[in-house]
N, C-alpha and C positions, 0 to 999 in steps of 0.2 A: 652192843645191844643190851637193853635192859628189859624191854617189854615187847611182846609179840601178840598179834591177833591171829587166832587159829580158826580156820574154817572147820566147824565141828558138827558132826551128825549124831553123836551119841553112841555110835557103834564101837566095835573093838578097836579098829585101827586108830580112829581119831582120839579115843580115850587113852590108848597107850601113848600116842604122840603127845597128848597134853601132859602126861606125867613125865615123859622123856624130856620134853622141853624144860620142865622144872628141874628134874634131877640131873640130867646130863649136860644141859646148856645153862642152867642157873638163871633162867628167865622167869619173869612174871608173865603169866598167860591170861589173856582175855579171850574167851571163846565167842565165835559168831556163828549162829545157826540161822541159815536163810530158809524162809518158808516160801517156796516157789510152787506151792500147790501139791506137794508130794503126799499129803495126807498123813504124815507121821506126827506123833505127839511132840511138838517142839518144846512144850513145857517140861516134858520128861527129860529131854536132852539138856535143857537149861539146868534143871536140878542135878542131873548126873555130873554136868561140868563143874558145878560148884563143889559137889561132893568129892570130885577127883582132884581138886586143887586149884581150879580157876579163880582168879581174884575177882573176876566179873564175867557174867554170861549174858551176852546180847542176843536177842532174837530179832531178826529183820523180816517184816512182813513185805515181801517183794512180789506177791502174786499179781496185783494189778499192773505194776510197771513191767513185769515179765511179759504179760500178755500183750499190753498195748504198745510197748516200746521195743520189743524184741520179736515176739511171735508174729504179730500182725505185719510188721515191715517185711519179714521173711516170706510170709504168705503172699503179700503184694508182689513180691519178686518171683513167686512160684519156685522158691528155692528147694531143690532136691539134690542130694549128694549121690553121685554115681547111680542115678536112675531110680533109686528106691527110698533113700533115707531122708525124712523130713526134718532132720537136724534138731530133734528135741533136746538132747543133752547139750549139744553145741551152743544152742541159744540160751540155755540157762546159765552157762559159765560166765559170760560177760556181766550179767546183772549181779551175780554173786560176787564176782571180782570187784565190781563197783561198791557193793556193800562192805566188803572187806577193807578196801582202801578208805572209805568214809569212816568206818569204825576205828581204823588205825589213827586217822587224823583226830577224831573226837577224844580218843583215850590217850593220845600222846605216845602211841606205840612206835617202835623203831622198825618193825618188820611185820610181815604176814607169814602164815604157814598153812600148808594143806596136806591132805593125806593121799594125794595122787601118786601112783607108782612111777618109776623111771622108764616104764615101757609104753605108757599110754599117751593119749591125746590130752587128757585133762591137765597134766602138769604144764603143757604148752599154753593151753587156753587160759588157765588161771594167771600164769606169770606174764604172758604177753599183754593181756588185757589190763592187769594191774600196773605194769610198767608204762603202758600208754596213758594211764590216768595219773600216775605219780612216778615220774622218771627216777626219783630218788629212793623209791621203796626198796627195801631189802626183802628177800624171800628165803625161808628155810623150808627145804623139801626133805624131810627125814628119810624117806625111802631111797634117796640118793646118797644119804650120809651114814646111816647107822649100819650095824652088823646083822640085824634081824633079817631073815630070809623069807619067812612065811608065817602062817597062822599059828603053828605050834610055838614058834619063838614069841609071838605076841601074847599068846595065852600064858606062857611061862612068866613073861615080864609082868602081865596083869596080876597074876597070882602073887608074885613077889611084892607088888606094891599095893595090894588090896583093892584092885580095880575089879568091879563086878564083870564076870564073863558070862555071856548068855548060856543058859543050861539047855536050851532047845537045840536039836541037831542042826547043823549048818545046812542051808540049802546048797545043792550041788551046782550053784551058779551065783553070780552077783547081780543085784538089781540097782537101778537108779531111776527115781520117779520125779515127775513134775506134772503140772496141769496139762501139758501138751502130750506127754507120752510116758511110757515105762520102757526102759532098756534092760536087756538081759545079756550077760556074757560071762565067759570064764567057766571053770568047772567042766561039767559034762558037755557044755556047748563048744568047748575048744576043738572037738572033733567035728568038722563040718558035715560029716556023713550022718551024725547022730541027730535024730529028730528031737525037738524041744520036749521036755518031760510033760506028761499029762498033768493038768492042773497048774502049770506054771504061770499062766497069764492072769493079770490082775484087773485090767480095765475092760476086757472084752470077753464075751461068751464064745465058746467054741462054735464056729460057724455051723457045724453039724447039729448043734443043740439050739441054734437060734430059732426064732419063731418061723413057722411054716408059711406065714402070710407076710408078704412084703409090706414095708412102710414107705409112704411117699411124703417127702417134706419139701418145703420151699425155703431157699436162702436168698436174701436180698442184700445187694452190695451198693455202696455209695463211694465213688472215687477209689475203688479197689478194696475197701474194707467191708467186711460183713456187718450188717447192722440189724437185721431182722431174721427170725426163724418162724416160719408159718404165720407171718403177718404181725408178730409181736416184736416190738423194738427192745433190744437188749444191749447192755454194756458189754465191752470185750470179754471180761472174765465170766460173766453170767452166760454169754453166748457160747463160749468155748465149753463151759461146764455142761450146758444143755446138750450140745452136740456130742460131747463125750458120752453122756448117758444114752442118747438115742443110738449113736453108732455102736456103742459098746454092747448093747443088748442084741444087735444084729451081727456081731462078730466082725465088724469093719476095722480095717487098719493094721492087720498083722503083717509083718515083713520079716523075712529071714534072709540075711545076705552075708557075703564075705566082702568086707570093705578094706580100703587101703588107708592105713593110718598115716598121719603126717610124717612120723619119724621113720617110716619105711617098711614096716612089716604089715602083713595082712592080718585081719581080725574078723572073727565071725561074730556078728551081732544080731540079736533078735529084738524086734521092737513092736509095740502096739501104740497106734496113734489114731484113735477112732474119730474124734472131732476134727483134727487136723486133716485127715484124709478126705472127709466130706468137704471141708472148706477148700481144699486144693482143687478138687474136681468141679465144684460149683463155681469157683473163681475162673477156672479155665473155660467153663461153659459161657459165662457172661462175656469174657474176653473174646470168644469166637465171634460174637455179634458186633462188638464195639471197637475192636482194634483194627487199624489198617494193616494190610498184609505185610508190607515191608517193615513197618514198625514192629509187628509181632515177630517176624523172622530175626530182626536185629536184636530185639530184647531176648528172645529165646537163645540166641547164640552166646549171650553173656551170662545166662543162668549158671552154667558150670563154674565160671569164674567167681560169681557171687557166692555160690554154695561152698566152694573150696575155701574162700576167704573166711567164711563163718566157721566151717568145720575145723580149719587149722588154727583158729584162735585170733583172727585179725578183725574182730568186730569194730574196734576203735582205731582202725587203720584208714589212711586216706583213700585207698582203693575201694574199700567196702563202702565208705561214705559217698564217694563219687558214683559208684554203681547204684547206691540207694537213691540218690537224687535222680538218676536217669529212670530207675524203675518206678519211682513215685510220680515223675512227670508223665510217664506212659499211662498211669492209672487215672488220670483226670477224666477220662471218658468211660471208665469201667464202672458203670452203674446199671443195675438191672437185677433180675431175679432168675435163679436156676431152680428147676424142679428135679428132685433127685429121688431115685427109687433104691431103697436099701433092702437087700435080701441075702441072708446067709453069707456074709463077708463081702458081698459085691456092692459097689457104688455105681449106679447106672444113671446117666443124665437122660431125662425124659423130655425136658423142655427148657427153653430159655427165652426171655423177653427183655427188652430195654428201650427206653425212650431215646437212647443214644445209638441205636442200632444202625449199622451200615448195610444190613441185609435188606434186599429189595425183592419182594415176591414177584414184582413186575418183570424184573430182569431174569430171575431164576426159573420162572415157570416153563413147563413143557408145553403149555397151551399157547394160543396166539397172543401176541402182545404188540404194542405200538411204540416201544422204546428201544428195541434192539433189532438191527438188521443183520441177519445171520450170514449174509453174503460177505460182510466185513471180515469174517473169520478167515476167509481164503487168503487174503492178502497178509493178514497177521501170521498165518502159518508159513506162507512162502518166505516172508522176511526172516523168520526165525530159522528156516531151513537153509538159508544161504551158506552158512559156515559148514553145515553138515554136508551139503551138496559139493562144496569146494573140496572138502577132505576126500569125499568118495571119488570125485574125478581124479584127484591127485593119486590116489592109491589104486585106481583101476588099471 
């Protein structure tokens, strides 16, 4: 190997890795900084990469494709991992991996590299997705190769090689952000009994400090995708940004859970996903009107499989693609509007309507009707009771 493309954030870890690849591996390093809506100054990262020794520093604007090609398909599938997690980090990794592979092809690099540790999920996600896109790509994972064990070792290496070390105190946890969410883990959060530090959250107001008056919004869907907020048609990125702002000021979307990593250990993660949380429940509301009961049950039974595939790094795998085809086929009738009430961290569905609705007030009414003979229910019940009666007779 002569040249490598490094996934680069500008932080201590990837800056040390950049220099280590040059000094210890003798490689030419091209850095790739992906903008997935994290709000960081990517230009600062580009300049720091060049100052640290990169031969070229590439910035990839991936925000629009991240939202439209990764976030929205997962929302169409109602993808939630282990009941709580809306997969914000998991969905960003395949689009970044694609950017890395494309950058390697354009620059003639032999390999890619990343700063994920040997304990986490991200090493799996980056590498599985990269290998699915380029089966011949080589991967360098420094945390699985070098002798450095922690931050103190990294700081010593940085000082030795003239790499700028942040002078501000390190936060007692790590963060990872994109337009869908911010995740927090490590440090003080490694004790699952310890509450998240005050002031930790970035996208959301503390629900206790959120407005005392609720806000009611409407979200409109077409074929399973959100297209309007309060009657204004928006593109995917603008729509998610708008709902992040609305949900954020009401403290919507905070989650604190202990999840099961793919490699086998449990991990405590804290997340804030304001816009995604609103979209999840608004989507469910429109589906409740428009989807057939058995189709809904079949689809819901497959959500854990879909979510696990994404979480574990199998975005570009045939099983995820097959499941996506099914999920998207189900969405052809999911068009309509949900009315949502936001109040101090809560998302409450207040109404839903659709031209594709299967709901009939004539059938459901408690008043007199001309479409349903209530006497029919007796035979229905007796038929379903046959097996229960047979067991009861046997066991009596």
